[in-house]
C-alpha positions as CSV (number, residue, x, y, z in Angstrom):
1,X,-7.0,-11.4,-21.4
2,X,-10.5,-10.1,-23.2
3,X,-10.5,-7.0,-21.1
4,X,-7.3,-5.9,-22.3
5,X,-7.7,-2.4,-23.9
6,X,-4.3,-2.1,-25.5
7,X,-4.2,-1.7,-29.4
8,X,-1.4,-4.4,-29.2
9,X,-2.9,-7.8,-28.5
10,X,-1.7,-8.8,-24.7
11,X,0.2,-12.1,-25.1
12,X,-0.4,-14.7,-22.1
13,X,3.2,-14.8,-20.4
14,X,3.3,-17.7,-18.2
15,X,6.5,-16.7,-16.5
16,X,5.1,-13.3,-15.6
17,X,2.0,-14.8,-14.4
18,X,4.1,-17.1,-12.1
19,X,5.9,-14.3,-10.6
20,X,2.6,-12.4,-9.9
21,X,1.2,-15.6,-8.2
22,X,4.2,-16.0,-6.2
23,X,4.1,-12.2,-5.1
24,X,0.4,-12.3,-4.5
25,X,0.9,-15.6,-2.5
26,X,3.6,-13.8,-0.2
27,X,1.3,-10.6,0.2
28,X,-2.1,-11.8,0.6
29,X,-2.2,-12.0,4.5
30,X,0.0,-9.0,5.2
31,X,-3.0,-7.0,6.5
32,X,-2.4,-9.0,9.8
33,X,0.9,-6.7,10.5
34,X,-1.6,-3.6,10.2
35,X,-4.2,-5.2,12.6
36,X,-1.7,-6.2,14.8
37,X,-0.3,-2.5,14.9
38,X,-3.7,-1.4,15.6
39,X,-4.5,-3.7,18.3
40,X,-1.5,-2.3,20.2
41,X,-3.0,0.9,20.3
42,X,-6.3,-0.7,21.5
43,X,-8.2,-0.7,18.2
44,X,-10.1,-4.2,18.2
45,X,-9.5,-6.4,15.0
46,X,-13.3,-6.8,15.1
47,X,-13.9,-3.2,14.6
48,X,-11.4,-3.1,11.5
49,X,-12.6,-6.4,10.0
50,X,-16.2,-4.7,9.8
51,X,-15.0,-1.3,8.6
52,X,-15.5,-0.2,4.8
53,X,-12.4,0.8,3.1
54,X,-12.1,4.8,2.6
55,X,-13.3,5.8,-0.8
56,X,-9.9,7.2,-1.4
57,X,-8.4,3.4,-0.7
58,X,-10.8,2.1,-3.0
59,X,-9.6,4.5,-5.6
60,X,-6.2,2.8,-5.4
61,X,-7.6,-0.7,-5.4
62,X,-9.7,0.1,-8.5
63,X,-6.8,1.6,-10.2
64,X,-4.6,-1.4,-9.9
65,X,-7.3,-3.7,-10.8
66,X,-7.9,-1.7,-13.9
67,X,-4.3,-1.9,-14.4
68,X,-4.0,-5.5,-14.2
69,X,-6.8,-5.8,-16.8
70,X,-5.4,-3.7,-19.3
71,X,-2.0,-4.7,-19.6
72,X,-0.1,-6.8,-16.8
73,X,3.0,-4.7,-17.8
74,X,1.1,-1.6,-16.3
75,X,0.1,-3.7,-13.3
76,X,4.2,-4.7,-12.8
77,X,4.9,-1.0,-12.9
78,X,2.5,0.1,-10.4
79,X,3.1,-3.0,-7.9
80,X,7.0,-2.1,-8.4
81,X,6.4,1.3,-7.5
82,X,4.7,0.3,-4.3
83,X,7.1,-1.8,-3.1
84,X,10.1,-0.3,-1.5
85,X,13.9,0.0,-2.5
86,X,16.6,-0.2,-0.4
87,X,16.8,3.4,0.6
88,X,12.9,3.5,0.9
89,X,13.3,0.9,3.5
90,X,15.8,3.0,5.6
91,X,13.6,6.0,5.6
92,X,10.5,3.8,6.4
93,X,12.2,2.2,9.2
94,X,13.4,5.7,10.6
95,X,9.6,6.8,10.1
96,X,8.2,3.7,12.2
97,X,10.9,4.1,14.8
98,X,9.9,7.9,15.1
99,X,6.4,7.1,15.3
100,X,6.7,4.4,17.9
101,X,8.8,6.7,19.9
102,X,6.1,9.5,19.9
103,X,3.2,7.5,19.7
104,X,3.6,3.7,20.7
105,X,5.0,4.4,24.4
106,X,6.1,0.8,25.7
107,X,3.4,-1.1,23.2
108,X,5.9,-1.2,20.4
109,X,3.3,-0.4,17.8
110,X,5.6,-0.2,15.2
111,X,7.1,-3.8,15.4
112,X,4.5,-5.4,13.5
113,X,5.1,-2.9,10.4
114,X,8.8,-3.2,10.6
115,X,8.6,-7.1,10.5
116,X,6.2,-6.4,7.4
117,X,9.2,-4.4,5.8
118,X,11.8,-7.1,6.6
119,X,9.7,-9.5,5.1
120,X,9.4,-7.8,1.9
121,X,13.0,-7.4,1.8
122,X,13.4,-10.9,2.6
123,X,11.2,-12.1,-0.2
124,X,13.1,-9.5,-2.7
125,X,9.9,-7.6,-3.8
126,X,11.9,-4.6,-4.1
127,X,12.9,-6.4,-7.5
128,X,9.5,-7.2,-8.7
129,X,9.3,-4.9,-11.5
130,X,12.6,-5.6,-12.9
131,X,12.2,-9.4,-12.8
132,X,8.8,-9.1,-14.4
133,X,9.7,-6.9,-17.0
134,X,12.6,-9.5,-17.9
135,X,9.6,-11.7,-19.4
136,X,7.9,-9.5,-21.6
137,X,10.9,-9.2,-23.8
138,X,11.2,-6.1,-26.4
139,X,8.2,-3.5,-25.7
140,X,7.0,-1.0,-28.2
141,X,7.1,2.7,-27.3
142,X,3.6,2.5,-27.0
143,X,3.1,-0.2,-24.6
144,X,6.0,1.2,-22.3
145,X,4.7,4.5,-22.6
146,X,1.1,3.4,-21.3
147,X,2.9,1.5,-18.7
148,X,4.7,4.4,-17.3
149,X,1.6,6.6,-17.7
150,X,-0.1,4.2,-15.6
151,X,2.2,4.4,-12.7
152,X,2.4,8.1,-13.0
153,X,-1.6,7.9,-12.6
154,X,-0.9,5.6,-9.6
155,X,1.1,8.5,-8.3
156,X,-1.8,11.0,-8.6
157,X,-4.4,8.5,-7.1
158,X,-1.8,7.9,-4.1
159,X,-1.6,11.9,-3.6
160,X,-5.5,11.9,-3.8
161,X,-5.4,9.1,-1.0
162,X,-3.0,10.9,1.3
163,X,-5.0,14.1,1.1
164,X,-8.3,12.2,1.7
165,X,-6.5,10.1,4.5
166,X,-5.5,13.3,6.2
167,X,-9.0,14.7,5.9
168,X,-10.7,11.7,7.1
169,X,-8.6,11.5,10.3
170,X,-8.9,15.1,10.9
171,X,-12.9,14.9,11.2
172,X,-12.6,12.1,14.0
173,X,-16.5,12.4,14.1
174,X,-16.5,10.8,10.6
175,X,-19.0,8.0,10.5
176,X,-16.6,5.6,8.5
177,X,-13.9,5.8,11.5
178,X,-14.2,2.8,13.8
179,X,-14.8,4.0,17.3
180,X,-11.5,2.5,18.2
181,X,-9.6,4.7,15.8
182,X,-11.5,7.6,16.8
183,X,-10.1,7.0,20.2
184,X,-6.6,6.6,19.2
185,X,-6.9,9.7,16.9
186,X,-8.2,11.9,19.8
187,X,-5.6,10.6,22.3
188,X,-2.9,11.4,19.7
189,X,-4.1,14.9,19.3
190,X,-4.3,15.2,22.9
191,X,-0.6,14.2,23.4
192,X,0.3,16.8,20.8
193,X,-1.6,19.8,22.2
194,X,0.4,22.1,24.1
195,X,-0.8,22.0,28.1
196,X,-2.4,25.3,28.9
197,X,-0.3,27.2,31.4
């Protein structure tokens, strides 16, 4: 906790730490769902394994790491924001069904991602923030405000990330995209291009 920069001294909280450790243990391998989805459209696991994260993805990771160093409450707010609620899950599944309908063909590309959503729901991750906050007790207005500010900044970083992802995948010749990913993007574009008459 020596890296904690808040004026109020961060107090070690064993219960909150245990919840974070449980959450990590439940999440650490979830990248496999995304790898499996990519494999259904022809992107080899080896291509993804050697690809560097986009700069905007690194920005999201760095923000989360900084929040964890500054105050575990800030990290809890950001993690809670990233976990879907019930309404988000319905919208997420609807989106994934449409994604599969338009791009998955018979490959069921969305199935691994839907299993990921279901697993998060089974774990109860949508209640992570509330459960963790119960362990922090009474908060000063300053600490609560700083944690909410961290969540707001996460939203800003995610907006930047979204724009950067669109830009990255618009430029399919970009050197950071593995060839398999480029092929999928080009094929998706061709399927969206109206046939000339």
